[in-house]
N, C-alpha and C positions, 0 to 999 in steps of 0.2 A: 474375499473380493479385492483387497488391496494388493494381493499377490498375483492377480490375474494379468496376463500380458496386455490386455486391452486397456488397463489403467496405468501402465508404466509410463513415466515421463522420461524419454530419452533425449529430447532436444528442447531448447527454449523456443518460445513462439516469437514471431516478429513483434517488436515493441518499440515505443518511443516515449520519452518522459520530458516534461518541462521542469527545468531547475530555476530559471529566472523568468518572471518574478518568483521569489521564494515565498514559502508559507509565512504570512504575517508581514510581508514587505509592503511599504507604503511609498506612494509616488504623489507628491504634492500637486494639486490641481493647477497651480501656477505654471507647471511645466507644459500643460496642455495649452494654456493661453499664450505661452511664448512659442508655440509651434515646435517643441522639442520632440526628438525621437527616443525610443527606448529599445535596447537590444534584448529580445527574448531569446533564451538559450536553453539547451537541453542535451540529451544524449539518445542514442538509438542502437539497436542491435537486432540480429536475427540468429536463429539456431542453425546448427549444422555447418557453421562457417560460411553461410551465404552472405553475399554483399547486400547492403541496404543502398538502393540506388537513388531514392528520393525521399525527402521529408517535407511536409506541408503543414502550415498553421492556418487555422480558421478563426475568424473573429465574429462569425455570424451563425454559429451552430452547424457548420458544414455546408452551407449554401455556396460559399466561395472559398478558395484556398490560395494561400501565398506560398510560393516555393522558397525553401530555406537553403542556406549555403552550408555545405558539409565541411567540417574542419577535420583534416586528417592529422593524426599525431605525428610527432617528429621521427619516431622509430618505424621500421617496416611493419606493415600490417598484413601483407600477403604471404601466406605460407603454402606454396604450391598453388592450388586453386581455391584456397579457403581464406576467409576473413574472420578472424577470431576476436578482434579488438572492438570494444565499444567505440563508436564514433560520436563526436560532438557536432552540433549544428547550431545555427543562429539565424535570426532575421530581424532587421530593424523596422520597427513600426512606430508610427506617430502616436504620441501619448493621447491625442484626441481620439484616435481610432480605438485605443484601448479603453477609453472612457465610455465609448459607445458600444462596447462588446457586452451587451446584456446577456447573451448566451454563454459568455465565458470565452476563454482562450483554449482552443483544442489543437491537438497535434496528432498526426498519423504518418506512418512510414510505408514505403513500398520496397519490395525486394526484387530479386532478379527474375522471379516467376510472375511478376506483375500482380502479386497479391498484396493486399493492404489490410490494415487493422479494422475490425468491425466498430461500428458506432456504439454498440452496447455489449456488455459482457456476456459471454456464453457460460452458463452455469455448468459446473461439473462436480462430481462427488467430493473430490479432495479440495476444491476451492483453489486450485493452482492454475498457473499459466494464463491468467486473465490478461488480455492484451487489447482491450477496447481503447478508443481515443482517450488520451490523458487530458483532463479538463481542469483548468483553474478558473476561479470566478472572482471578479472584482466587485467591490462595493464602496460607496463613498462614505467616509466616516469623519467625524470631528469630535474627539474625546472631550476637549474643553472649549469653552466659548472663545478664548483668545488663541486657540490653536488653528492653524491653517488647515482647511479641508483637504483630505487626501483620498486617494484610491487605496484600499486595503485588499490584498490578494490572499485567497484561501485555496489551498490544495484540497483534494478529495479527503484525505485523512492525514493524521499526524503519525509519525513513526511509532511503532510499538502500540501501546494502549493509550497514547496521549489523545486529548481532545482538542478541538479547534478547527478541524476540517469542515468543508461545506456538506459532505455526504453524511446523512443521518439515517439511523435505522427506520424501517417502515413502522407505521402505526401498529401493525399486528405484532411486530417484534417488541415494540415498547410495552405493549399490553402484556405480552407473554413474560417479559422480563420483570414487570412490576408484580405479576402474580407469583412468579418464582421467588422473588425477593421476599414477598409477604409471607410465603409459606416456608421459608428457609429455617432450619433449626437454629436455635440460639444457645445450645449447650456449649460450655467452655471446657477446654481440656488443659491440663497442666503439661509442661514439657516432659516430665518424667513419664507421664501416661502415654504420650505419643511415641516416645522412644522405645516403649515396650513392643510396639507393633512394627518390628523390623525383620520378621522371619519370612521365609520363602513363601509360606502359605497365607500369611496374615500381615499385610503391610499397610501403614497409613503414610500419607505425605502431606506436607503443608504448603499452600500456595497463597500468598498475600494474607497471611494470618488466619486462613481457614483450613480446617482439617478435612481430608478426603480419604475415602476408601476406594482404591482403584481396581478392586477385584473384577468387576464386570467389564473393565476396559482392556485388561491384559490380553484377552484372546484375539481382539481385532485391531489393536493399536498398530498403525502402519510401520512404526519403527521397532516392532516386537516389544515384549514385556521388559527386556533388559533396560530400556530407556526409562522405565518407570520405577522398577524395583530398586534401582540404584539409589533412589531418594527415599526409600522406605524408612520410617522411623527417625528421619533427620529433620531438625527444625533449624533451617538456615535460609538465607536469602538466595542462595545459588539455585534452589529449586524454582523459585518464582522467576528469576532472571532467565534461566534456560527455557522455561515454558514461554515466556514473552518473546524471546528472540526468534523462535522457530515456529510458533503456532499463530493462527488467526482467530477470528471471532468464533468460529465453529467449535474450537477446542474449549474455549471459555463457556460456551453454551452447554457443552457436554459436562463440564464441571458442575454447572448449576443443576443439571438434571440428576 
């Protein structure tokens, strides 16, 4: 299935991302009372070298949109008729309006074909090229009684497998994960035992301290079996780091299975 031409990803999808406010950034509420503004910033791009002609930000869940200013880099970005460089954008918004953004801060881009990003993700088998609106959500926090109340901003997810984003698994996924964890084997293996399983036909590998037999994955893995067997019989952090850097939650779910 993964080698079929219909599933090949040859170009990036139109996309835009918010960089500021950053994940975990705080803005004191006194800035709103003083009528101050905040510069919301991010970047945008489109596949095939197509130009991104417009970027918009919404503070009310997509009911209304603010046009953003595009920032062109200092070096040339046009190569023939193609635009290959990510471009940055910004828009100045009053802190009071950010405080009222109960639906979060959303961004979308438009390309030369007058296409824009969807409001919701379109599911696909590989979980790739998701380009729905990027949304960050504010909440008012006061960690200590003597601390000034602030707006805390959360992005959808943290990089890698970190926690802290506003997007959470569905209740069905939480229940399934709990059941999987409850039924997981608890057998322990010594390093010497794992290292024995490094042959072409029988390999084990270790991810985050857990031992896995990848035999049933080798036939369908998108990057072919070479990406897996190279870690067979090795007990080192590199295996976990490489898995985290290029895989999403689907891969970790398959590990649990």
